C-alpha angles and dihedrals in degrees: 000000000000128000115269113263117255091251091056091047091053093051090051090052093050090048090050093050091048091051091049091048090051092051092051098041097044096078090046091051090046091052091047091048092052089047089053094049090051092049093047089049092049093049099041106102144103115297138176116231108205138170119243094268093051093228093112116058132178118186107217132175121214107208133194094230115113115249104188117244091352089068112230128000129271131197125203141126098273096190100053093034095053088055090053103037109021100202090057087082088072096050112110103152145341140226135190116259136198115302093023092292121159114230118200109203141186125236092281094053093255118148116260098170135344118211121203119210117256127169135300097025094307127131121192133206133184114206111199113247089005116065148248119315132183137211110204123193102202090198091061099038108118116185091197087067094052128079116264124213090248089059091059105041113122140036125345134179121224115207137178091210133013112290096007108099115192097183142008120221131188116217100209130213096223116104116226100174143350103325093340126122130196121267129195131190121219121232118276098033122161111281092238093057090044089054091048087051104192112199104172141027139200143175116255119182090330095312124112110235125193118200137192129210090272094055095252114149144219111196124200126189123206114250128216092249091055104259128102132243131196116256123237090031095205122175095314111045119204124206125198122203142151114272113264112257 
């Protein structure tokens, strides 16, 4: 019997290497699969999909059942929800993403909206040229983790960059409506903020919202370092922080 040809020897070496890689990677793949299953199970639950103002709400359930290319199944009233939140008409499934994000996807698995985890059972997504949306899990919502009005009373600086305040506002304690408190601007504020003319504020789903007489809003989300930042950020970000001592 003759020696194997060099081509056959090369094929055998490749096959051996592939078998070895398969043996090494199999436990890693199995562990990743188990981790994904655990994450899907943890995230699968009833949610409320809402716009930033909270006046359009679509109850939606993320399920752990496979849904083909769309990921995992979703359940919601497609007719009524699509009238309230237009992009919901494209939602056919969901999948967990990096950093415990929740990705809502269409039938082909294309991204419709990606929600990043916030606090108190709330996930937040910014859709370009559309706006901010929230996924809220009522089961995880913990008021103790969210800011309370008493935490925010007093003076705050609005800045367009760290250390460069353009306006000082006072978040008052006096209530002027259902859940609204008085807000006053100090003299010398930035002309853009003066034109916006906020005159009251409130807490909505853990966010600080400033409103003017027409009902227009500036929404600020709490940051990990303790300050607040406007959402959506847009072309001109705004930061909110306590005045330096």
